[in-house]
Structures are given as C-alpha cells and as structure tokens.
C-alpha positions, 0 to 999 in steps of 0.5 A: 747954782751953775755959773757961766763964762761965754766968750766969742761974739762980735760983729762979723762980715756975711760969710765970715766965722766965729767960735763961741765958747762957753764953760760952766761951773757951780757945786756938784752938778752932772751935765746931761747936755749942753748947747746954744739958743739965740734970740733975735730982736723981735722973735722967739728964742730958738735952739741953735744946737745942742750935745748930750753927754754921749755926744749926740748932737742936734742943730737947727735946720737953719744952720746945718751944714754951717754950725758945728757943736762940740764939748768936753764934759770933763771941763764942762765946756761947749763950743760953737763954731759957726762958718758962713755966717748970714745977717739972719744969724745976728742975735744974742746967743745963750749957753745953756746946761741941762743936769742929769736931774733936768734942771736947766740954766742959762749964761748971760748971752753973747751978741752976734752981729753979722753985717757988711 
C-alpha cells in the first residue's frame, strides 16, 4: 500500500501560480513514474503531467509551456509548478504513482480553483 501527502492547492486568480507537492511512502515499492491527473466537475479524469524514474516528462497539450513537473526519486516526491493559470485549470488534482511492477496508486486529491 502507498500513502500520499499532497499539498499546494487553493484559490488563485487567473494568471496566477500555484505549486503542488506530493510525497509518497509505503513498504517496499520502487517507482517507475509519478505525476498528476485532474478531474473537473462533469468531466473525465485527464493526465496533466508525468515524470518517469529516468526523468522523462510528458504533458497534456493544454498545459504545455505553463506547467512544469519535477521529481525526486530518492524522496519519492513529485512537484507541479503551475503558472499562467486559467479558469479551465480548475479541478481536483490527483497525484499518482506507478511502481516498477506496474501497480498504480492514487492520492486523495487537492482542489485547485482559478477564479477572479
């Protein structure tokens, strides 16, 4: 089992910035990748950004150039720097871990609201 501590969500005005953090812990697991999904009301969960153990990154087209993902494998921590936020970025953001055995685990989510 994997436990998560997520932080950094909140309310921000359009054009503002937030930084999400996620720390994973548990017994005897090795990380293949970590990242963030988000789910807005009435919409499907979508992948926002991911980073692999080898520091390969991927982003949704809608956030490229605005969001930056980074991670620390030793600390099993992932960060998402979100700049130039838009109202359409409003969602619950979920941290995830994919282990080297291809098991998937999810955090409890943190709310991000972009509104004036």
